[in-house]
C-alpha positions as CSV (number, residue, x, y, z in Angstrom):
1,M,-188.5,143.8,17.8
2,K,-186.2,145.8,20.1
3,K,-186.5,145.6,23.8
4,K,-187.3,148.6,25.8
5,G,-183.8,148.8,27.5
6,Q,-182.2,148.9,24.1
7,L,-183.8,152.4,23.3
8,W,-182.7,153.8,26.6
9,D,-179.2,152.3,25.9
10,T,-178.8,154.3,22.7
11,L,-180.9,157.3,23.8
12,I,-179.1,158.2,27.1
13,P,-175.6,158.9,25.5
14,W,-177.5,161.2,23.1
15,I,-179.1,163.3,25.7
16,I,-175.9,163.5,27.8
17,G,-173.9,164.7,24.8
18,I,-176.6,167.2,23.9
19,A,-176.7,168.7,27.4
20,V,-172.9,168.7,27.5
21,L,-172.8,170.6,24.2
22,I,-175.4,173.0,25.6
23,L,-173.4,173.6,28.8
24,V,-170.2,174.3,26.9
25,I,-172.1,176.7,24.6
26,L,-173.6,178.5,27.6
27,I,-170.2,178.8,29.4
28,Y,-168.5,180.2,26.3
29,V,-171.3,182.9,25.9
30,L,-171.1,184.0,29.6
31,L,-167.3,184.0,29.4
32,D,-167.4,185.9,26.1
33,E,-169.7,188.7,27.5
34,R,-168.6,188.9,31.4
35,G,-165.7,186.9,31.9
36,R,-162.9,188.9,30.1
37,G,-162.2,190.8,33.5
38,A,-162.0,187.5,35.2
39,I,-159.6,185.9,32.5
40,E,-157.4,188.9,32.8
41,F,-157.4,188.6,36.7
42,F,-156.3,184.9,36.4
43,K,-153.7,185.8,33.9
44,N,-152.3,188.4,36.2
45,L,-152.6,186.0,39.2
46,L,-150.5,183.4,37.2
47,R,-147.9,186.0,36.4
48,F,-147.7,186.8,40.2
49,G,-149.4,190.2,39.8
50,R,-147.0,191.9,37.3
């Protein structure tokens, strides 16, 4: 019989992994829709405004 702590030891990394995956997908969607202007701004900033 498994102890209660063993269940949480295996479940918590899965929960964290799924949360990180959802966060990465959300950031990608937001950058794809609205962030193109911001990405161009940072590219120009790194090229010293050329």
